[in-house]
C-alpha positions in Angstrom: 8.9 3.7 -26.6 12.5 4.6 -25.8 14.7 2.1 -24.0 14.8 4.0 -20.7 15.6 1.7 -17.7 14.4 2.0 -14.2 16.9 1.6 -11.4 16.6 -1.5 -9.1 15.2 -2.0 -5.7 15.2 -4.9 -3.3 11.9 -6.7 -2.8 10.3 -10.0 -2.2 8.5 -12.4 -4.6 4.8 -11.9 -5.1 2.4 -14.9 -4.9 -0.8 -15.5 -3.1 1.3 -16.5 -0.1 4.1 -13.9 -0.4 2.0 -10.9 -1.3 3.8 -7.8 -0.3 7.3 -7.1 1.0 8.6 -5.0 3.9 7.0 -3.6 7.0 7.7 -1.6 10.1 5.9 -0.8 13.3 6.8 2.8 12.6 8.6 3.0 15.8 5.6 0.8 16.5 2.6 2.7 15.1 -0.6 0.9 16.1 -3.9 2.8 15.6 -7.4 1.8 16.6 -10.7 3.4 15.4 -11.7 6.7 17.0 -8.7 8.8 15.9 -11.0 10.4 13.4 -10.3 13.2 10.9 -8.6 15.6 13.3 -8.4 19.3 12.2 -5.1 20.3 13.6 -4.1 24.0 13.5 -6.4 25.1 10.6 -9.8 26.7 10.7 -10.6 25.9 7.1 -11.1 22.1 7.6 -7.6 21.1 6.6 -5.6 18.6 8.5 -2.2 20.2 9.1 0.8 17.8 8.7 4.3 18.8 9.4 7.1 17.5 7.2 9.5 17.0 10.1 7.2 15.0 12.4 5.5 11.6 12.4 2.3 11.6 10.5 -1.1 10.9 12.0 -3.5 8.2 10.9 -6.1 9.8 8.6 -9.6 8.3 8.4 -12.5 9.1 6.2 -15.2 7.4 4.1 -15.1 6.5 0.4 -16.3 9.5 -1.5 -15.3 12.0 1.1 -12.7 14.7 0.6 -9.1 14.5 1.8 -7.9 18.0 2.9 -4.3 18.0 4.1 -2.0 21.0 4.4 1.7 20.1 4.4 3.9 22.5 6.3 7.6 22.1 5.6 9.4 22.7 8.9 12.6 21.1 7.6 15.6 22.6 6.0 15.1 20.6 2.8 12.4 20.4 0.1 9.4 18.3 0.9 6.3 16.7 -0.7 3.8 13.9 0.1 2.9 11.0 -2.2 -0.4 9.2 -1.6 0.7 5.6 -2.1 -1.9 3.5 -3.9 -4.6 6.3 -4.0 -5.9 7.0 -7.5 -5.7 10.7 -7.0 -6.1 13.5 -9.6 -2.7 14.0 -11.2 -2.0 17.4 -9.6 -2.4 15.8 -6.2 0.0 12.9 -6.7 3.0 14.7 -5.1 5.8 14.3 -7.5 8.1 17.3 -7.6 9.2 18.1 -11.1 6.3 16.2 -12.6 3.0 17.1 -10.9 4.0 19.9 -8.5 6.9 22.1 -7.3 8.7 20.9 -4.2 7.5 22.5 -1.0 10.5 24.7 0.0 11.6 25.1 3.7 9.0 27.3 5.4 6.4 26.8 2.7 3.2 24.8 2.5 1.1 22.9 -0.1 -2.6 21.9 0.1 -3.6 18.4 -1.0 -7.3 18.2 -1.7 -9.0 15.3 -3.5 -12.0 12.9 -3.2 -11.0 9.4 -2.0 -12.3 7.2 -4.9 -11.6 3.8 -3.3 -12.2 2.3 0.1 -9.2 0.5 1.4 -5.9 0.6 3.3 -3.5 3.3 1.9 -0.7 5.4 3.2 1.1 8.6 2.6 4.9 9.0 2.6 7.8 11.3 1.4 7.5 11.7 -2.3 10.0 10.8 -5.0 10.8 13.5 -7.5 10.7 13.0 -11.3 14.5 12.7 -11.2 14.4 9.9 -8.6 15.3 12.0 -5.5 13.5 11.2 -2.3 12.0 14.3 -0.7 11.5 15.0 3.0 8.1 14.4 4.4 5.9 12.5 6.9 4.5 9.0 6.7 1.2 7.7 8.0 -1.8 5.5 7.3 -4.8 6.7 5.2 -7.8 4.6 6.0 -10.8 4.9 3.7 -13.8 3.0 5.0 -16.3 1.2 2.8 -19.7 2.7 1.9 -21.3 -0.7 2.8 -21.0 -2.4 6.1 -18.1 -4.8 6.5 -18.7 -6.8 9.6 -15.8 -6.6 12.1 -15.9 -6.0 15.8 -12.5 -4.4 16.1 -9.8 -3.0 13.8 -6.1 -2.4 14.2 -3.8 -0.4 11.8 -0.1 -1.3 11.6 2.3 1.0 9.8 5.5 -1.0 10.1 8.7 1.0 9.5 11.1 -1.1 11.5 11.2 -4.7 12.9 9.5 -4.7 16.3 10.9 -6.0 19.5 9.5 -7.2 22.8 9.0 -3.6 24.1 7.3 -2.2 21.0 4.8 -5.1 20.5 1.2 -4.0 20.7 -1.4 -5.6 23.1 -5.0 -6.2 22.2 -7.6 -7.7 24.6 -10.2 -9.8 22.7 -13.3 -11.9 23.4 -14.1 -15.3 22.0 -16.0 -15.1 18.7 -15.0 -11.5 18.0 -14.1 -10.7 14.4 -10.9 -8.7 14.0 -9.6 -6.7 11.0 -5.9 -6.0 10.7 -4.8 -3.4 8.2 -1.1 -3.9 7.7 1.2 -1.4 5.8 4.8 -2.3 5.0 6.6 1.1 5.2 10.1 -0.6 5.2 12.5 -1.2 2.3 12.7 -4.9 3.1 10.1 -7.8 3.0 7.8 -8.3 6.0 7.2 -12.0 6.7 4.2 -12.4 9.1 2.7 -15.4 10.8 -0.6 -15.4 12.8 -0.3 -17.8 15.7 -3.2 -20.3 16.5 -5.7 -18.6 14.2 -7.0 -18.8 10.6 -6.2 -15.6 8.8 -8.1 -14.7 5.7 -6.7 -12.2 3.2 -9.6 -9.9 2.0 -7.8 -7.1 0.3 -4.3 -6.4 -1.1 -2.9 -2.9 -1.9 -6.1 -1.3 -0.8 -8.3 -3.2 -3.3 -10.7 -6.1 -2.5 -9.2 -9.5 -3.5 -10.7 -12.9 -4.0 -10.6 -14.1 -0.3 -8.1 -16.8 0.6 -6.7 -18.3 3.7 -3.1 -17.5 4.6 -1.4 -20.9 4.5 -0.2 -21.8 8.0 -1.2 -18.2 9.0 1.7 -16.9 6.9 1.9 -13.9 4.5 4.8 -11.8 3.3 4.4 -8.2 2.3 6.8 -6.4 0.0 7.9 -2.8 0.6 5.0 -0.4 0.0 2.4 -3.3 0.0 -0.6 -3.5 2.2 -3.1 -6.2 3.2 -6.3 -6.5 5.1 -6.4 -9.6 7.2 -9.6 -10.8 8.9 -9.7 -13.4 11.7 -12.3 -14.8 14.1 -11.1 -15.1 17.7 -11.7 -18.7 18.4 -9.7 -19.3 21.5 -11.0 -19.3 25.1 -10.7 -16.8 27.9 -7.2 -17.0 29.4 -5.6 -18.0 26.1 -3.2 -15.8 24.1 -1.7 -15.7 20.7 0.4 -13.3 18.6 0.9 -11.8 15.2 4.6 -12.4 14.6 7.3 -11.1 12.3 9.4 -14.1 11.3 13.2 -14.0 11.0 16.2 -16.3 11.1 17.2 -14.9 14.4 13.8 -15.6 16.0 10.2 -14.5 15.6 9.2 -11.1 17.1 5.6 -10.2 18.2 4.0 -7.4 16.3 0.8 -7.7 18.3 -0.2 -9.9 21.3 -3.8 -11.1 21.5 -5.0 -11.8 25.1 -8.4 -13.4 25.6 -10.5 -12.0 28.5 -14.2 -12.0 29.6 -17.3 -13.7 28.3 -17.6 -14.6 24.6 -18.8 -11.7 22.3 -21.5 -14.0 20.8 -22.4 -17.7 21.0 -20.7 -18.6 17.7 -18.4 -16.9 15.1 -19.9 -14.6 12.5 -20.7 -16.1 9.1 -17.8 -16.4 6.7 -17.1 -13.2 4.7 -17.5 -13.9 1.0 -16.0 -10.7 -0.4 -15.4 -7.0 0.2 -17.5 -4.3 -1.5 -16.0 -3.6 -4.9 -14.2 -0.4 -5.8 -14.8 1.2 -9.2 -12.0 -0.5 -11.1 -12.3 -2.0 -14.6 -14.0 -5.3 -14.9 -12.6 -6.1 -18.3 -9.5 -5.2 -20.3 -9.2 -5.1 -24.1 -6.0 -7.1 -24.7 -6.5 -7.3 -28.4 -6.0 -3.6 -28.7 -3.5 -3.2 -25.8 -0.4 -1.0 -25.9 2.4 -3.4 -25.0 5.5 -1.8 -23.5 8.9 -3.3 -22.4 10.2 -1.7 -19.2 13.8 -2.6 -18.5 15.1 -2.5 -14.9 18.8 -1.9 -14.8 21.3 -0.9 -12.2 22.8 2.0 -14.1 20.4 4.8 -14.8 16.7 5.9 -15.2 14.6 7.5 -17.8 14.5 11.4 -17.8 12.9 13.9 -20.0 10.7 12.1 -22.4 8.0 9.7 -21.1 8.5 5.9 -21.3 5.2 5.9 -23.3 2.0 7.8 -23.9 -1.4 6.0 -23.8 -4.8 7.3 -24.8 -7.3 7.4 -21.9 -9.2 4.2 -21.6 -6.6 2.0 -23.4 -5.4 -1.2 -21.9 -1.6 -1.2 -21.3 0.5 -4.3 -20.7 3.9 -3.7 -19.1 6.6 -6.4 -19.4 9.0 -5.4 -16.6 12.3 -7.0 -17.4 14.5 -7.1 -14.3 18.0 -7.4 -15.6 19.6 -7.4 -12.2 20.3 -10.2 -9.8 18.1 -8.7 -7.0 14.4 -8.8 -6.7 12.9 -5.3 -7.2 9.7 -3.4 -6.2 8.1 -1.2 -8.8 5.4 1.2 -7.8 3.0 2.6 -10.4 1.3 5.9 -9.6 -2.3 6.8 -10.2 -3.4 3.3 -11.3 -4.0 -0.3 -10.0 -2.7 -3.2 -12.1 -3.4 -6.9 -12.5 -0.5 -9.3 -12.3 -0.6 -11.5 -15.5 0.2 -15.1 -15.9 3.5 -16.0 -17.4 2.2 -17.6 -20.6 -1.0 -15.7 -21.4 -3.1 -12.7 -20.4 -4.9 -14.4 -17.6 -4.5 -12.5 -14.3 -4.3 -13.2 -10.6 -7.4 -12.5 -8.5 -6.2 -9.3 -6.9 -5.1 -5.8 -7.8 -1.7 -4.3 -7.0 0.0 -0.8 -7.2 3.4 -2.1 -6.0 4.8 -5.1 -7.9 7.7 -7.4 -7.1 9.8 -8.0 -10.2 11.8 -11.3 -10.0 15.5 -11.1 -10.6 16.7 -11.8 -14.1 13.1 -12.4 -15.2 10.1 -10.7 -16.7 7.0 -9.7 -14.7 3.9 -8.7 -16.7 1.2 -6.5 -15.5 -1.9 -4.9 -17.1 -4.0 -1.8 -16.4 -6.5 0.5 -18.0 -5.0 4.0 -18.4 -8.0 5.8 -17.1 -6.4 8.5 -15.0 -5.2 11.4 -17.2 -1.9 13.1 -16.5 1.8 12.4 -16.0 2.5 9.4 -13.7 5.6 8.1 -12.1 6.9 4.5 -12.3 9.4 4.2 -9.5 11.7 1.8 -7.6 13.3 2.9 -4.4 16.3 4.4 -6.1 15.0 5.8 -9.4 12.0 6.6 -11.5 10.6 7.2 -15.0 7.2 8.4 -16.1 4.3 7.9 -18.6 1.5 10.0 -19.7 -2.2 9.3 -20.1 -3.8 11.7 -22.7 
């Protein structure tokens, strides 16, 4: 490989407690089930999304087809990237690499099968040269083929820190099970704390994880990261609690939970053991892995030639060397990765598509290059690409 650096980006450390970084309530975007797959302005089954407007929450089931038509009603080029979705390469939304930019007044049809259930999102794309395009942002919710027991669900697309006026309000019953899908659409970490309840992390970056309890109800999401939190409502009628964004200047409520009415059932539901698996590799061949050094530097980015080429099906190990003094977020397109241990090829019990690289350190990830095409590796300010052949 050539020594082509990626430019830096601020982010937050990634552990089982600090999982993802950054979040916004998208001017306070809170969605509940029932929005459906609205067909807006098109008779051919396409969901029409305008580049210059806020994006809707899109919902479908795993294995169903996404059909979105982007209309560019802005004076600048636009494109959509499907963050975390393992799309066919032509649908990834990277001008200069997978498609031409959508010029003002133009349109582009995104059409693909959703391969994985999970919490994903779409956002303005980054071009192959690292330029951020115009475009909308919204949640893409792909439900599981199998039943996941939850009485209610809320989707949070967080694009700015909430305040007392923008906080959501949810009426709950004792012994209900709630599922919170939280998307960090900000460029800064999102530290969350769930008050008075036990929160269980069931999925990270759209993929099922080995379930674990958020210690003291706390979890931090990095920019671009997502999590699925499950909780059982165990307080009594008349009680209240909150999902809070923590900060040095004081905690702000993202959502208020208010208990009303009779219990939903006599006792809480049985403990969830795991989420239905998505079709990701169960094993990786580290003996025959392609091992690549990826330097993150503040000066430039790789252009022209790819960082590397990998044969389809080969295991790839990336050693992301953050040579800056700031923590950076690195998003890998078209694939999900395992975060590796520092000393060997053991991995953490979750998948990621957006990785926090510690300052002046090396973060190692591994993935199976099973999605053919040209794929971006990006930070917020720059990008490079690799090819699966």
